[in-house]
Every structure is written in C-alpha cells, then in structure tokens.
Chimera marker file (.cmm) of the C-alpha trace (Angstrom):
<marker_set name="trace">
<marker id="1" x="0.253" y="-19.797" z="14.751" r="1" g="1" b="0" radius="0.5"/>
<marker id="2" x="2.022" y="-18.418" z="11.678" r="1" g="1" b="0" radius="0.5"/>
<marker id="3" x="4.376" y="-15.496" z="12.076" r="1" g="1" b="0" radius="0.5"/>
<marker id="4" x="6.014" y="-13.124" z="9.618" r="1" g="1" b="0" radius="0.5"/>
<marker id="5" x="9.319" y="-14.516" z="8.460" r="1" g="1" b="0" radius="0.5"/>
<marker id="6" x="11.899" y="-12.444" z="6.625" r="1" g="1" b="0" radius="0.5"/>
<marker id="7" x="14.829" y="-14.004" z="4.817" r="1" g="1" b="0" radius="0.5"/>
<marker id="8" x="17.417" y="-11.655" z="3.500" r="1" g="1" b="0" radius="0.5"/>
<marker id="9" x="20.655" y="-12.217" z="1.744" r="1" g="1" b="0" radius="0.5"/>
<marker id="10" x="22.843" y="-10.580" z="-0.896" r="1" g="1" b="0" radius="0.5"/>
<marker id="11" x="20.592" y="-11.660" z="-3.721" r="1" g="1" b="0" radius="0.5"/>
<marker id="12" x="17.241" y="-12.545" z="-2.071" r="1" g="1" b="0" radius="0.5"/>
<marker id="13" x="14.617" y="-11.020" z="0.063" r="1" g="1" b="0" radius="0.5"/>
<marker id="14" x="11.687" y="-13.318" z="0.669" r="1" g="1" b="0" radius="0.5"/>
<marker id="15" x="8.828" y="-12.894" z="3.062" r="1" g="1" b="0" radius="0.5"/>
<marker id="16" x="6.155" y="-15.379" z="3.936" r="1" g="1" b="0" radius="0.5"/>
<marker id="17" x="4.317" y="-17.003" z="6.756" r="1" g="1" b="0" radius="0.5"/>
<marker id="18" x="6.150" y="-19.700" z="8.660" r="1" g="1" b="0" radius="0.5"/>
<marker id="19" x="4.225" y="-22.382" z="10.505" r="1" g="1" b="0" radius="0.5"/>
<marker id="20" x="5.622" y="-24.465" z="13.352" r="1" g="1" b="0" radius="0.5"/>
<marker id="21" x="5.843" y="-27.492" z="10.999" r="1" g="1" b="0" radius="0.5"/>
<marker id="22" x="8.411" y="-25.608" z="8.861" r="1" g="1" b="0" radius="0.5"/>
<marker id="23" x="6.060" y="-24.825" z="5.956" r="1" g="1" b="0" radius="0.5"/>
<marker id="24" x="6.527" y="-21.329" z="4.594" r="1" g="1" b="0" radius="0.5"/>
<marker id="25" x="3.639" y="-19.787" z="2.645" r="1" g="1" b="0" radius="0.5"/>
<marker id="26" x="4.615" y="-16.891" z="0.420" r="1" g="1" b="0" radius="0.5"/>
<marker id="27" x="2.093" y="-14.150" z="0.635" r="1" g="1" b="0" radius="0.5"/>
<marker id="28" x="1.390" y="-10.878" z="-1.181" r="1" g="1" b="0" radius="0.5"/>
<marker id="29" x="2.260" y="-8.917" z="1.908" r="1" g="1" b="0" radius="0.5"/>
<marker id="30" x="5.797" y="-8.064" z="0.713" r="1" g="1" b="0" radius="0.5"/>
<marker id="31" x="3.997" y="-5.568" z="-1.528" r="1" g="1" b="0" radius="0.5"/>
<marker id="32" x="3.185" y="-3.559" z="1.590" r="1" g="1" b="0" radius="0.5"/>
<marker id="33" x="6.528" y="-1.631" z="1.705" r="1" g="1" b="0" radius="0.5"/>
<marker id="34" x="6.074" y="-0.705" z="-1.965" r="1" g="1" b="0" radius="0.5"/>
<marker id="35" x="2.514" y="0.508" z="-1.258" r="1" g="1" b="0" radius="0.5"/>
<marker id="36" x="3.722" y="2.591" z="1.719" r="1" g="1" b="0" radius="0.5"/>
<marker id="37" x="6.532" y="3.970" z="-0.356" r="1" g="1" b="0" radius="0.5"/>
<marker id="38" x="4.275" y="5.109" z="-3.228" r="1" g="1" b="0" radius="0.5"/>
<marker id="39" x="1.673" y="6.492" z="-0.840" r="1" g="1" b="0" radius="0.5"/>
<marker id="40" x="4.398" y="8.558" z="0.887" r="1" g="1" b="0" radius="0.5"/>
<marker id="41" x="5.388" y="10.004" z="-2.524" r="1" g="1" b="0" radius="0.5"/>
<marker id="42" x="1.782" y="11.156" z="-2.972" r="1" g="1" b="0" radius="0.5"/>
<marker id="43" x="1.241" y="12.528" z="0.569" r="1" g="1" b="0" radius="0.5"/>
<marker id="44" x="1.217" y="16.319" z="0.643" r="1" g="1" b="0" radius="0.5"/>
<marker id="45" x="3.671" y="16.590" z="3.573" r="1" g="1" b="0" radius="0.5"/>
<marker id="46" x="6.303" y="14.375" z="2.017" r="1" g="1" b="0" radius="0.5"/>
<marker id="47" x="6.206" y="15.576" z="-1.599" r="1" g="1" b="0" radius="0.5"/>
<marker id="48" x="9.424" y="17.531" z="-1.032" r="1" g="1" b="0" radius="0.5"/>
<marker id="49" x="11.246" y="14.597" z="0.532" r="1" g="1" b="0" radius="0.5"/>
<marker id="50" x="14.105" y="12.959" z="-1.359" r="1" g="1" b="0" radius="0.5"/>
<marker id="51" x="14.199" y="9.288" z="-2.092" r="1" g="1" b="0" radius="0.5"/>
<marker id="52" x="16.323" y="8.458" z="0.910" r="1" g="1" b="0" radius="0.5"/>
<marker id="53" x="13.849" y="10.098" z="3.279" r="1" g="1" b="0" radius="0.5"/>
<marker id="54" x="10.975" y="8.206" z="1.659" r="1" g="1" b="0" radius="0.5"/>
<marker id="55" x="12.923" y="4.928" z="2.065" r="1" g="1" b="0" radius="0.5"/>
<marker id="56" x="13.651" y="5.651" z="5.717" r="1" g="1" b="0" radius="0.5"/>
<marker id="57" x="10.053" y="6.513" z="6.497" r="1" g="1" b="0" radius="0.5"/>
<marker id="58" x="8.882" y="3.406" z="4.657" r="1" g="1" b="0" radius="0.5"/>
<marker id="59" x="11.161" y="1.207" z="6.672" r="1" g="1" b="0" radius="0.5"/>
<marker id="60" x="10.194" y="2.982" z="9.938" r="1" g="1" b="0" radius="0.5"/>
<marker id="61" x="6.483" y="2.477" z="9.275" r="1" g="1" b="0" radius="0.5"/>
<marker id="62" x="6.715" y="-1.074" z="7.922" r="1" g="1" b="0" radius="0.5"/>
<marker id="63" x="8.895" y="-2.348" z="10.750" r="1" g="1" b="0" radius="0.5"/>
<marker id="64" x="6.350" y="-1.145" z="13.305" r="1" g="1" b="0" radius="0.5"/>
<marker id="65" x="3.275" y="-2.636" z="11.594" r="1" g="1" b="0" radius="0.5"/>
<marker id="66" x="1.676" y="-5.785" z="12.892" r="1" g="1" b="0" radius="0.5"/>
<marker id="67" x="0.704" y="-8.657" z="10.587" r="1" g="1" b="0" radius="0.5"/>
<marker id="68" x="-2.943" y="-7.579" z="10.909" r="1" g="1" b="0" radius="0.5"/>
<marker id="69" x="-2.124" y="-3.942" z="9.907" r="1" g="1" b="0" radius="0.5"/>
<marker id="70" x="-0.140" y="-5.196" z="6.880" r="1" g="1" b="0" radius="0.5"/>
<marker id="71" x="-2.988" y="-7.407" z="5.828" r="1" g="1" b="0" radius="0.5"/>
<marker id="72" x="-5.520" y="-4.557" z="6.265" r="1" g="1" b="0" radius="0.5"/>
<marker id="73" x="-3.348" y="-2.193" z="4.194" r="1" g="1" b="0" radius="0.5"/>
<marker id="74" x="-2.902" y="-4.822" z="1.472" r="1" g="1" b="0" radius="0.5"/>
<marker id="75" x="-6.615" y="-5.632" z="1.420" r="1" g="1" b="0" radius="0.5"/>
<marker id="76" x="-7.462" y="-1.938" z="1.040" r="1" g="1" b="0" radius="0.5"/>
<marker id="77" x="-4.945" y="-1.653" z="-1.788" r="1" g="1" b="0" radius="0.5"/>
<marker id="78" x="-6.211" y="-4.827" z="-3.526" r="1" g="1" b="0" radius="0.5"/>
<marker id="79" x="-9.776" y="-3.566" z="-3.395" r="1" g="1" b="0" radius="0.5"/>
<marker id="80" x="-8.779" y="-0.436" z="-5.291" r="1" g="1" b="0" radius="0.5"/>
<marker id="81" x="-6.493" y="-2.049" z="-7.910" r="1" g="1" b="0" radius="0.5"/>
<marker id="82" x="-7.783" y="-2.140" z="-11.469" r="1" g="1" b="0" radius="0.5"/>
<marker id="83" x="-6.279" y="-4.890" z="-13.639" r="1" g="1" b="0" radius="0.5"/>
<marker id="84" x="-6.291" y="-3.886" z="-17.239" r="1" g="1" b="0" radius="0.5"/>
<marker id="85" x="-6.994" y="-6.538" z="-19.856" r="1" g="1" b="0" radius="0.5"/>
<marker id="86" x="-5.093" y="-4.664" z="-22.568" r="1" g="1" b="0" radius="0.5"/>
<marker id="87" x="-2.031" y="-2.479" z="-22.228" r="1" g="1" b="0" radius="0.5"/>
<marker id="88" x="-2.653" y="1.231" z="-22.800" r="1" g="1" b="0" radius="0.5"/>
<marker id="89" x="-0.762" y="2.677" z="-25.736" r="1" g="1" b="0" radius="0.5"/>
<marker id="90" x="0.535" y="6.151" z="-25.470" r="1" g="1" b="0" radius="0.5"/>
<marker id="91" x="-0.268" y="8.643" z="-28.219" r="1" g="1" b="0" radius="0.5"/>
<link id1="1" id2="2" r="1" g="1" b="0" radius="0.2"/>
<link id1="2" id2="3" r="1" g="1" b="0" radius="0.2"/>
<link id1="3" id2="4" r="1" g="1" b="0" radius="0.2"/>
<link id1="4" id2="5" r="1" g="1" b="0" radius="0.2"/>
<link id1="5" id2="6" r="1" g="1" b="0" radius="0.2"/>
<link id1="6" id2="7" r="1" g="1" b="0" radius="0.2"/>
<link id1="7" id2="8" r="1" g="1" b="0" radius="0.2"/>
<link id1="8" id2="9" r="1" g="1" b="0" radius="0.2"/>
<link id1="9" id2="10" r="1" g="1" b="0" radius="0.2"/>
<link id1="10" id2="11" r="1" g="1" b="0" radius="0.2"/>
<link id1="11" id2="12" r="1" g="1" b="0" radius="0.2"/>
<link id1="12" id2="13" r="1" g="1" b="0" radius="0.2"/>
<link id1="13" id2="14" r="1" g="1" b="0" radius="0.2"/>
<link id1="14" id2="15" r="1" g="1" b="0" radius="0.2"/>
<link id1="15" id2="16" r="1" g="1" b="0" radius="0.2"/>
<link id1="16" id2="17" r="1" g="1" b="0" radius="0.2"/>
<link id1="17" id2="18" r="1" g="1" b="0" radius="0.2"/>
<link id1="18" id2="19" r="1" g="1" b="0" radius="0.2"/>
<link id1="19" id2="20" r="1" g="1" b="0" radius="0.2"/>
<link id1="20" id2="21" r="1" g="1" b="0" radius="0.2"/>
<link id1="21" id2="22" r="1" g="1" b="0" radius="0.2"/>
<link id1="22" id2="23" r="1" g="1" b="0" radius="0.2"/>
<link id1="23" id2="24" r="1" g="1" b="0" radius="0.2"/>
<link id1="24" id2="25" r="1" g="1" b="0" radius="0.2"/>
<link id1="25" id2="26" r="1" g="1" b="0" radius="0.2"/>
<link id1="26" id2="27" r="1" g="1" b="0" radius="0.2"/>
<link id1="27" id2="28" r="1" g="1" b="0" radius="0.2"/>
<link id1="28" id2="29" r="1" g="1" b="0" radius="0.2"/>
<link id1="29" id2="30" r="1" g="1" b="0" radius="0.2"/>
<link id1="30" id2="31" r="1" g="1" b="0" radius="0.2"/>
<link id1="31" id2="32" r="1" g="1" b="0" radius="0.2"/>
<link id1="32" id2="33" r="1" g="1" b="0" radius="0.2"/>
<link id1="33" id2="34" r="1" g="1" b="0" radius="0.2"/>
<link id1="34" id2="35" r="1" g="1" b="0" radius="0.2"/>
<link id1="35" id2="36" r="1" g="1" b="0" radius="0.2"/>
<link id1="36" id2="37" r="1" g="1" b="0" radius="0.2"/>
<link id1="37" id2="38" r="1" g="1" b="0" radius="0.2"/>
<link id1="38" id2="39" r="1" g="1" b="0" radius="0.2"/>
<link id1="39" id2="40" r="1" g="1" b="0" radius="0.2"/>
<link id1="40" id2="41" r="1" g="1" b="0" radius="0.2"/>
<link id1="41" id2="42" r="1" g="1" b="0" radius="0.2"/>
<link id1="42" id2="43" r="1" g="1" b="0" radius="0.2"/>
<link id1="43" id2="44" r="1" g="1" b="0" radius="0.2"/>
<link id1="44" id2="45" r="1" g="1" b="0" radius="0.2"/>
<link id1="45" id2="46" r="1" g="1" b="0" radius="0.2"/>
<link id1="46" id2="47" r="1" g="1" b="0" radius="0.2"/>
<link id1="47" id2="48" r="1" g="1" b="0" radius="0.2"/>
<link id1="48" id2="49" r="1" g="1" b="0" radius="0.2"/>
<link id1="49" id2="50" r="1" g="1" b="0" radius="0.2"/>
<link id1="50" id2="51" r="1" g="1" b="0" radius="0.2"/>
<link id1="51" id2="52" r="1" g="1" b="0" radius="0.2"/>
<link id1="52" id2="53" r="1" g="1" b="0" radius="0.2"/>
<link id1="53" id2="54" r="1" g="1" b="0" radius="0.2"/>
<link id1="54" id2="55" r="1" g="1" b="0" radius="0.2"/>
<link id1="55" id2="56" r="1" g="1" b="0" radius="0.2"/>
<link id1="56" id2="57" r="1" g="1" b="0" radius="0.2"/>
<link id1="57" id2="58" r="1" g="1" b="0" radius="0.2"/>
<link id1="58" id2="59" r="1" g="1" b="0" radius="0.2"/>
<link id1="59" id2="60" r="1" g="1" b="0" radius="0.2"/>
<link id1="60" id2="61" r="1" g="1" b="0" radius="0.2"/>
<link id1="61" id2="62" r="1" g="1" b="0" radius="0.2"/>
<link id1="62" id2="63" r="1" g="1" b="0" radius="0.2"/>
<link id1="63" id2="64" r="1" g="1" b="0" radius="0.2"/>
<link id1="64" id2="65" r="1" g="1" b="0" radius="0.2"/>
<link id1="65" id2="66" r="1" g="1" b="0" radius="0.2"/>
<link id1="66" id2="67" r="1" g="1" b="0" radius="0.2"/>
<link id1="67" id2="68" r="1" g="1" b="0" radius="0.2"/>
<link id1="68" id2="69" r="1" g="1" b="0" radius="0.2"/>
<link id1="69" id2="70" r="1" g="1" b="0" radius="0.2"/>
<link id1="70" id2="71" r="1" g="1" b="0" radius="0.2"/>
<link id1="71" id2="72" r="1" g="1" b="0" radius="0.2"/>
<link id1="72" id2="73" r="1" g="1" b="0" radius="0.2"/>
<link id1="73" id2="74" r="1" g="1" b="0" radius="0.2"/>
<link id1="74" id2="75" r="1" g="1" b="0" radius="0.2"/>
<link id1="75" id2="76" r="1" g="1" b="0" radius="0.2"/>
<link id1="76" id2="77" r="1" g="1" b="0" radius="0.2"/>
<link id1="77" id2="78" r="1" g="1" b="0" radius="0.2"/>
<link id1="78" id2="79" r="1" g="1" b="0" radius="0.2"/>
<link id1="79" id2="80" r="1" g="1" b="0" radius="0.2"/>
<link id1="80" id2="81" r="1" g="1" b="0" radius="0.2"/>
<link id1="81" id2="82" r="1" g="1" b="0" radius="0.2"/>
<link id1="82" id2="83" r="1" g="1" b="0" radius="0.2"/>
<link id1="83" id2="84" r="1" g="1" b="0" radius="0.2"/>
<link id1="84" id2="85" r="1" g="1" b="0" radius="0.2"/>
<link id1="85" id2="86" r="1" g="1" b="0" radius="0.2"/>
<link id1="86" id2="87" r="1" g="1" b="0" radius="0.2"/>
<link id1="87" id2="88" r="1" g="1" b="0" radius="0.2"/>
<link id1="88" id2="89" r="1" g="1" b="0" radius="0.2"/>
<link id1="89" id2="90" r="1" g="1" b="0" radius="0.2"/>
<link id1="90" id2="91" r="1" g="1" b="0" radius="0.2"/>
</marker_set>
C-alpha cells in the first residue's frame, strides 16, 4: 500500500507516494498546503492573522490530515478551478 513520503533538504521539498517496490509517484497533493494557506487567508476568523500565524496554522492542519483527507481537499479544489485559455490583461 502506498504511503505519503516527504523528502526535504536545503534546496528540495518533494512529496509523492512511495510503494514497497521503491517506486515514488509524484502527485498533485503537495498543493494541499498552499490550498489550506490561501483558504485561511480568506476565512473570516483569520483575516487579521499575520503571515507567520497563517503558516503555523497551515502546518498544524496539514500535518494532521490523512492521505484521504488530502485527496478529498485537492479533489474539491480541482473541481472548482477554472483554467483560462488566454491570460487576462489588466486595463
């Protein structure tokens, strides 16, 4: 059964699914902390928080999420994303 694998170093932070045969599949789930971070910025109770507080809350929440919860959050995000075919130019 695959499990969440985190590799961190001074210049790299990679996350994927590691199988028992040593194959690591990179997944879109590393976007989950960024999604949590941006949602916290928009939440009414955390609008007054500074960036450090948002980062701490993001880490706290993400580290406690299961793989299934991460996938569910990513799937909900992906279902709402709109990919634009042309960049929008500002006026």
